[in-house]
C-alpha angles and dihedrals in degrees: 000000000000091000092055092044091239091135140013115268091244096043118116119250091219089061089063092065097039112107117261091242089062096048101269132112095254099231117166121227112248094226093057091043091052092050095049091047090053091050092049092048092052090050092050092050091050098047103033118113093204109115092221092056090045089058090050089048092052090048091050091050091051090050090050092051090051090053092247125137113279137167093243092050092049090048091054091049093048092046089055090053090052092049094252128128110212126185119186115204112190094179095059093030096234140117123214117208118193126188130174090267107033149012125221134179122211120199101168126082 
C-alpha cells in the first residue's frame, strides 16, 4: 500500500480497517467480503424465480448431495464461521437466518 501511495509510510494498518465513523478508512477485509458474497449468492440461487437460476440451484443441490463442492455448502460453512445459522428452502423459496439474538426469514432475491 505504501508503493501505491494509498497510505502514509508511518500509518497503522489497523486504521485502514477501522470504520470511517471511528476515524479509520473503512476498508473491508477481503476474506469477510468473499464469505458474505458466497452467502448472498446461495440465497439468490435458492429464492430466485428465474428458470435459469432454478436450474443452477438444482445442479448445486445435486453437487451438495454427492459431497462435492457447491455454493450452498460453502455458504453454510461460511455462515457457521460468522456465527449464523442459515437454512435454504428451495421449495418455499425462502432463507431463514438465525443468530444468537434473532431469527429472520428472507423471501426476496
